[in-house]
Residue, then its C-alpha position, 0 to 999 in steps of 0.5 A: x446186422x439184421x432186423x431180428x438181431x437189431x431188436x434182441x440188441x436194443x431189448x438186451x444191450x449185447x447179445x451172441x453171434x454165432x463166433x461168441x457160442x462157437x468160443x464157449x463151445x471149443x473153451x469148454x471142450x478145452x478144458x475137458x481137454x485139460x482134464x483128460x490129459x491130467x488123468x491120462x499122464x497121472x495114470x500112465x505114470x503110476x502104473x510106471x512107478x508101481x511097476x518100476x516098484x515091482x521090478x526093484x523088489x523083485x517081483x516084477x518079472x520084465x513081461x509082466x512090466x510091458x504088459x502093463x505098459x501095453x494095458x496102460x497104453x490102452x488106458x490112456x488111448x481108451x481115455x482119450x477116446x472117450x472127448x469124441x463123445x463130447x457134446x456142448x451141452 
């Protein structure tokens, strides 16, 4: 242990190692990922339910449902890409 780390540990009783800081960063990233995943699942299922109901009532054609599904796929991908901007602070 270096002299500085030893001095800090004597003063505070414990120190954070870089391993602990990385673990905290990954913990925040995993929580953010879980939130985005839940958003994506809700969005995708919600759009499918809406267009299934519209198709059953005769207000949506197959092509409209295909375009809606493609749009939902793009929204899910772009929502997931927000995780690339994660800074951790």
